[in-house]
N, C-alpha and C positions, 0 to 999 in steps of 0.2 A: 604606212602610219595612218595618213591622212587617210587615204581610202578607207582603211579600218575604221576611222572616227567616222568620217562620211556614211560608209554603210551601218554604224551603229545607231545615228542619227536617222537615218530614215525608217530602219527598225522600229524604232523607239515612237516616230511620227505615224507610221502605219497603225502599231499597236495600240496608242493613243484613240484615233480615231476610229477603230473599230471597237473599241471599249466605250465611245461615247454612242457610236451606234447601237449598242446592246444594252446599254442603260437604261432606255426607254422600254425595252423588252423585258427587264426585269420589275418594272414597276406593276402595281397590282392593275390585276385585269378588269375589262368590263364594269369600268368607275360611270355610272349614269350622270353623275353631275348633278346641279342644284335645280336647273331649268326643266319646262316639262315639255319641249318639243319631242317629237318622236322621229328622231335619226338612223338609219343604219348605219351603223360602224361595225368596225372589226378590231380585234383586241387579241394582244397574243398571252396567249395562258403558260407562263413557262414551266408551272409544276406538270402539267403534261404535253406541252411541247406542240403546242396546235394555236392555231388562230381561230376565234373563235366570234360570232356574230354576235353583238348587241344592239340594246334600244339607246342611244345618247340623248341627254335632255338638253343639249345645247349649247349647255356653259359648265364652266369648273371642268370635275374630274381630272384627269391626267393628258399626259403625252403618249403613253398604250393606246391611242385612237387612231387608225386610220379610217380611209374611205373604200378602201377595196380589200379582199382577199389575198390580190395579188401584191397590194402593197405591203401589207402584212408579212407576208411571206420573205418577200426581198427584202424586208427591212431585218427581219427576227430569226428566220430559217435559215440553215447553211446548207 
């Protein structure tokens, strides 16, 4: 019985950590932000299931923003 309880708790913790990881990927993609810098970043487009490059202004926007295509794919693509 204790083993089953431990197994259920571990499964719940794993599922919640995966959900948090993917929540970022569900945010709107390619949010420029409010500033005017010209930083090349990557964002996950959940509708098309691809990482796309965009120009980030340097402040604001959301957390669906990655420094590389590899980081975007590792975070959002299975």
